[in-house]
C-alpha positions, 0 to 999 in steps of 0.5 A: 391252930384255928380254922382261919390259919393261913386264910383271909377270913375278915373280908365281906363277901356278897350275899347276892348272885353276880351276873358278871361271873356267869360264863355264858355272858362272854358268849355274845363276844365270842360270836360277834368276833367269829369265834366258836364258844366252847361247851361249858359242862361245869363252872365253878365260882371259887368264893363260896361266899355266904352259902345258900 
């Protein structure tokens, strides 16, 4: 059994930061529609990618 057993490991992943994944970028859309933006205490990007 290898470390990739059951996982897709042959798809490339970005080295950079994707602004679009930042949950705070949706805040203006909430405010423009009269909605209250929820407090974001922590957010998790599930694809750890290339690491630091």
